[in-house]
Backbone as XML, in Angstrom:
<?xml version="1.0"?>
<chain id="A" units="angstrom">
  <residue number="1" name="MET">
    <atom name="N" x="20.695" y="13.352" z="-28.589"/>
    <atom name="CA" x="21.287" y="13.717" z="-27.315"/>
    <atom name="C" x="20.414" y="14.767" z="-26.596"/>
  </residue>
  <residue number="2" name="GLY">
    <atom name="N" x="19.984" y="15.782" z="-27.312"/>
    <atom name="CA" x="19.161" y="16.830" z="-26.703"/>
    <atom name="C" x="17.824" y="16.320" z="-26.242"/>
  </residue>
  <residue number="3" name="CYS">
    <atom name="N" x="17.249" y="15.378" z="-26.989"/>
    <atom name="CA" x="15.940" y="14.836" z="-26.620"/>
    <atom name="C" x="16.028" y="14.046" z="-25.311"/>
  </residue>
  <residue number="4" name="CYS">
    <atom name="N" x="17.063" y="13.271" z="-25.168"/>
    <atom name="CA" x="17.239" y="12.487" z="-23.944"/>
    <atom name="C" x="17.497" y="13.406" z="-22.732"/>
  </residue>
  <residue number="5" name="LEU">
    <atom name="N" x="18.284" y="14.436" z="-22.953"/>
    <atom name="CA" x="18.590" y="15.383" z="-21.875"/>
    <atom name="C" x="17.339" y="16.124" z="-21.412"/>
  </residue>
  <residue number="6" name="GLY">
    <atom name="N" x="16.474" y="16.488" z="-22.369"/>
    <atom name="CA" x="15.228" y="17.167" z="-22.015"/>
    <atom name="C" x="14.313" y="16.264" z="-21.188"/>
  </residue>
  <residue number="7" name="GLY">
    <atom name="N" x="14.283" y="14.993" z="-21.518"/>
    <atom name="CA" x="13.486" y="14.034" z="-20.759"/>
    <atom name="C" x="13.998" y="13.896" z="-19.333"/>
  </residue>
  <residue number="8" name="CYS">
    <atom name="N" x="15.309" y="13.902" z="-19.177"/>
    <atom name="CA" x="15.888" y="13.799" z="-17.830"/>
    <atom name="C" x="15.537" y="15.033" z="-16.981"/>
  </residue>
  <residue number="9" name="PHE">
    <atom name="N" x="15.636" y="16.198" z="-17.597"/>
    <atom name="CA" x="15.290" y="17.420" z="-16.862"/>
    <atom name="C" x="13.821" y="17.439" z="-16.483"/>
  </residue>
  <residue number="10" name="ARG">
    <atom name="N" x="12.970" y="16.966" z="-17.401"/>
    <atom name="CA" x="11.541" y="16.933" z="-17.106"/>
    <atom name="C" x="11.260" y="15.970" z="-15.952"/>
  </residue>
  <residue number="11" name="LEU">
    <atom name="N" x="11.919" y="14.812" z="-15.954"/>
    <atom name="CA" x="11.749" y="13.839" z="-14.874"/>
    <atom name="C" x="12.209" y="14.422" z="-13.530"/>
  </residue>
  <residue number="12" name="ILE">
    <atom name="N" x="13.353" y="15.077" z="-13.526"/>
    <atom name="CA" x="13.871" y="15.677" z="-12.296"/>
    <atom name="C" x="12.939" y="16.791" z="-11.818"/>
  </residue>
  <residue number="13" name="PHE">
    <atom name="N" x="12.420" y="17.618" z="-12.714"/>
    <atom name="CA" x="11.519" y="18.702" z="-12.346"/>
    <atom name="C" x="10.256" y="18.167" z="-11.690"/>
  </residue>
  <residue number="14" name="PHE">
    <atom name="N" x="9.624" y="17.163" z="-12.294"/>
    <atom name="CA" x="8.385" y="16.656" z="-11.741"/>
    <atom name="C" x="8.620" y="15.899" z="-10.437"/>
  </residue>
  <residue number="15" name="THR">
    <atom name="N" x="9.767" y="15.248" z="-10.288"/>
    <atom name="CA" x="10.087" y="14.576" z="-9.032"/>
    <atom name="C" x="10.275" y="15.594" z="-7.911"/>
  </residue>
  <residue number="16" name="LEU">
    <atom name="N" x="10.996" y="16.667" z="-8.209"/>
    <atom name="CA" x="11.204" y="17.694" z="-7.185"/>
    <atom name="C" x="9.886" y="18.417" z="-6.845"/>
  </residue>
  <residue number="17" name="TRP">
    <atom name="N" x="9.046" y="18.613" z="-7.850"/>
    <atom name="CA" x="7.759" y="19.256" z="-7.615"/>
    <atom name="C" x="6.903" y="18.417" z="-6.676"/>
  </residue>
  <residue number="18" name="ARG">
    <atom name="N" x="6.866" y="17.111" z="-6.898"/>
    <atom name="CA" x="6.078" y="16.223" z="-6.018"/>
    <atom name="C" x="6.652" y="16.218" z="-4.593"/>
  </residue>
  <residue number="19" name="ALA">
    <atom name="N" x="7.977" y="16.225" z="-4.490"/>
    <atom name="CA" x="8.608" y="16.249" z="-3.157"/>
    <atom name="C" x="8.284" y="17.547" z="-2.425"/>
  </residue>
  <residue number="20" name="LEU">
    <atom name="N" x="8.301" y="18.647" z="-3.142"/>
    <atom name="CA" x="7.976" y="19.947" z="-2.545"/>
    <atom name="C" x="6.520" y="19.978" z="-2.102"/>
  </residue>
  <residue number="21" name="LEU">
    <atom name="N" x="5.637" y="19.463" z="-2.922"/>
    <atom name="CA" x="4.212" y="19.421" z="-2.570"/>
    <atom name="C" x="3.983" y="18.535" z="-1.344"/>
  </residue>
  <residue number="22" name="ALA">
    <atom name="N" x="4.654" y="17.397" z="-1.268"/>
    <atom name="CA" x="4.525" y="16.512" z="-0.107"/>
    <atom name="C" x="5.032" y="17.201" z="1.167"/>
  </residue>
  <residue number="23" name="ALA">
    <atom name="N" x="6.115" y="17.954" z="1.048"/>
    <atom name="CA" x="6.661" y="18.678" z="2.226"/>
    <atom name="C" x="5.680" y="19.749" z="2.678"/>
  </residue>
  <residue number="24" name="LEU">
    <atom name="N" x="5.063" y="20.461" z="1.749"/>
    <atom name="CA" x="4.104" y="21.488" z="2.123"/>
    <atom name="C" x="2.867" y="20.883" z="2.802"/>
  </residue>
  <residue number="25" name="ILE">
    <atom name="N" x="2.410" y="19.756" z="2.324"/>
    <atom name="CA" x="1.264" y="19.085" z="2.951"/>
    <atom name="C" x="1.635" y="18.605" z="4.336"/>
  </residue>
  <residue number="26" name="ALA">
    <atom name="N" x="2.838" y="18.070" z="4.513"/>
    <atom name="CA" x="3.291" y="17.652" z="5.843"/>
    <atom name="C" x="3.357" y="18.826" z="6.793"/>
  </residue>
  <residue number="27" name="LEU">
    <atom name="N" x="3.830" y="19.969" z="6.312"/>
    <atom name="CA" x="3.865" y="21.175" z="7.145"/>
    <atom name="C" x="2.466" y="21.607" z="7.555"/>
  </residue>
  <residue number="28" name="LEU">
    <atom name="N" x="1.551" y="21.545" z="6.630"/>
    <atom name="CA" x="0.151" y="21.912" z="6.929"/>
    <atom name="C" x="-0.436" y="21.004" z="8.007"/>
  </residue>
  <residue number="29" name="PHE">
    <atom name="N" x="-0.212" y="19.696" z="7.868"/>
    <atom name="CA" x="-0.741" y="18.774" z="8.873"/>
    <atom name="C" x="-0.087" y="18.990" z="10.223"/>
  </residue>
  <residue number="30" name="ALA">
    <atom name="N" x="1.193" y="19.318" z="10.250"/>
    <atom name="CA" x="1.863" y="19.591" z="11.520"/>
    <atom name="C" x="1.287" y="20.831" z="12.207"/>
  </residue>
  <residue number="31" name="ARG">
    <atom name="N" x="0.956" y="21.844" z="11.403"/>
    <atom name="CA" x="0.345" y="23.059" z="11.983"/>
    <atom name="C" x="-1.060" y="22.768" z="12.500"/>
  </residue>
  <residue number="32" name="VAL">
    <atom name="N" x="-1.815" y="21.954" z="11.799"/>
    <atom name="CA" x="-3.165" y="21.580" z="12.267"/>
    <atom name="C" x="-3.045" y="20.808" z="13.567"/>
  </residue>
  <residue number="33" name="ASP">
    <atom name="N" x="-2.091" y="19.894" z="13.659"/>
    <atom name="CA" x="-1.878" y="19.129" z="14.889"/>
    <atom name="C" x="-1.542" y="20.057" z="16.054"/>
  </residue>
  <residue number="34" name="ALA">
    <atom name="N" x="-0.659" y="21.007" z="15.824"/>
    <atom name="CA" x="-0.283" y="21.969" z="16.883"/>
    <atom name="C" x="-1.475" y="22.833" z="17.275"/>
  </residue>
  <residue number="35" name="TYR">
    <atom name="N" x="-2.292" y="23.201" z="16.310"/>
    <atom name="CA" x="-3.482" y="24.013" z="16.608"/>
    <atom name="C" x="-4.476" y="23.240" z="17.470"/>
  </residue>
  <residue number="36" name="VAL">
    <atom name="N" x="-4.682" y="21.970" z="17.138"/>
    <atom name="CA" x="-5.603" y="21.147" z="17.935"/>
    <atom name="C" x="-5.087" y="20.998" z="19.365"/>
  </residue>
  <residue number="37" name="GLU">
    <atom name="N" x="-3.778" y="20.789" z="19.506"/>
    <atom name="CA" x="-3.199" y="20.665" z="20.847"/>
    <atom name="C" x="-3.342" y="21.959" z="21.645"/>
  </residue>
  <residue number="38" name="ARG">
    <atom name="N" x="-3.131" y="23.096" z="20.969"/>
    <atom name="CA" x="-3.168" y="24.392" z="21.641"/>
    <atom name="C" x="-4.569" y="24.787" z="22.061"/>
  </residue>
  <residue number="39" name="ARG">
    <atom name="N" x="-5.572" y="24.366" z="21.310"/>
    <atom name="CA" x="-6.957" y="24.760" z="21.595"/>
    <atom name="C" x="-7.541" y="24.014" z="22.789"/>
  </residue>
  <residue number="40" name="GLY">
    <atom name="N" x="-6.893" y="22.985" z="23.249"/>
    <atom name="CA" x="-7.379" y="22.243" z="24.407"/>
    <atom name="C" x="-8.592" y="21.379" z="24.106"/>
  </residue>
  <residue number="41" name="TRP">
    <atom name="N" x="-8.650" y="20.864" z="22.905"/>
    <atom name="CA" x="-9.772" y="19.997" z="22.543"/>
    <atom name="C" x="-9.626" y="18.573" z="23.064"/>
  </residue>
  <residue number="42" name="ASP">
    <atom name="N" x="-8.596" y="18.374" z="23.888"/>
    <atom name="CA" x="-8.365" y="17.024" z="24.396"/>
    <atom name="C" x="-9.417" y="16.590" z="25.429"/>
  </residue>
  <residue number="43" name="GLN">
    <atom name="N" x="-10.189" y="17.524" z="25.974"/>
    <atom name="CA" x="-11.236" y="17.150" z="26.927"/>
    <atom name="C" x="-12.512" y="16.705" z="26.222"/>
  </residue>
  <residue number="44" name="SER">
    <atom name="N" x="-12.696" y="17.075" z="24.972"/>
    <atom name="CA" x="-13.913" y="16.694" z="24.268"/>
    <atom name="C" x="-13.779" y="15.270" z="23.747"/>
  </residue>
  <residue number="45" name="THR">
    <atom name="N" x="-14.916" y="14.701" z="23.355"/>
    <atom name="CA" x="-14.902" y="13.339" z="22.833"/>
    <atom name="C" x="-14.100" y="13.255" z="21.546"/>
  </residue>
  <residue number="46" name="ALA">
    <atom name="N" x="-14.257" y="14.233" z="20.684"/>
    <atom name="CA" x="-13.506" y="14.242" z="19.426"/>
    <atom name="C" x="-12.014" y="14.385" z="19.677"/>
  </residue>
  <residue number="47" name="GLY">
    <atom name="N" x="-11.641" y="15.198" z="20.665"/>
    <atom name="CA" x="-10.225" y="15.374" z="21.000"/>
    <atom name="C" x="-9.610" y="14.104" z="21.552"/>
  </residue>
  <residue number="48" name="ARG">
    <atom name="N" x="-10.345" y="13.399" z="22.392"/>
    <atom name="CA" x="-9.841" y="12.129" z="22.921"/>
    <atom name="C" x="-9.702" y="11.090" z="21.816"/>
  </residue>
  <residue number="49" name="ALA">
    <atom name="N" x="-10.654" y="11.059" z="20.906"/>
    <atom name="CA" x="-10.588" y="10.110" z="19.777"/>
    <atom name="C" x="-9.405" y="10.443" z="18.880"/>
  </residue>
  <residue number="50" name="TYR">
    <atom name="N" x="-9.177" y="11.738" z="18.644"/>
    <atom name="CA" x="-8.054" y="12.164" z="17.802"/>
    <atom name="C" x="-6.734" y="11.771" z="18.455"/>
  </residue>
  <residue number="51" name="ARG">
    <atom name="N" x="-6.616" y="11.990" z="19.738"/>
    <atom name="CA" x="-5.369" y="11.639" z="20.454"/>
    <atom name="C" x="-5.151" y="10.131" z="20.427"/>
  </residue>
  <residue number="52" name="ALA">
    <atom name="N" x="-6.204" y="9.344" z="20.624"/>
    <atom name="CA" x="-6.064" y="7.888" z="20.583"/>
    <atom name="C" x="-5.629" y="7.440" z="19.190"/>
  </residue>
  <residue number="53" name="TYR">
    <atom name="N" x="-6.200" y="8.042" z="18.154"/>
    <atom name="CA" x="-5.814" y="7.711" z="16.782"/>
    <atom name="C" x="-4.353" y="8.071" z="16.499"/>
  </residue>
  <residue number="54" name="ARG">
    <atom name="N" x="-3.943" y="9.255" z="16.962"/>
    <atom name="CA" x="-2.589" y="9.716" z="16.717"/>
    <atom name="C" x="-1.559" y="8.895" z="17.481"/>
  </residue>
  <residue number="55" name="ASP">
    <atom name="N" x="-1.874" y="8.453" z="18.689"/>
    <atom name="CA" x="-0.926" y="7.733" z="19.527"/>
    <atom name="C" x="-0.959" y="6.236" z="19.323"/>
  </residue>
  <residue number="56" name="ARG">
    <atom name="N" x="-1.771" y="5.729" z="18.420"/>
    <atom name="CA" x="-1.904" y="4.275" z="18.298"/>
    <atom name="C" x="-0.648" y="3.612" z="17.735"/>
  </residue>
  <residue number="57" name="GLY">
    <atom name="N" x="0.174" y="4.324" z="17.021"/>
    <atom name="CA" x="1.383" y="3.737" z="16.448"/>
    <atom name="C" x="2.576" y="3.739" z="17.383"/>
  </residue>
  <residue number="58" name="LYS">
    <atom name="N" x="2.458" y="4.354" z="18.523"/>
    <atom name="CA" x="3.604" y="4.482" z="19.422"/>
    <atom name="C" x="3.749" y="3.300" z="20.320"/>
  </residue>
</chain>
């Protein structure tokens, strides 16, 4: 019984750890996106390419 319970806790811990890491990476990418928008790089060639790439799914 104890062995099975320990396996379940380990599975839940690693699942939550991966979800937390994914959320932190998403937050980082959102901040980078806001930084690029704020810096006004949309007039440069790289900024226009980035905007076209980001808006292609809409």
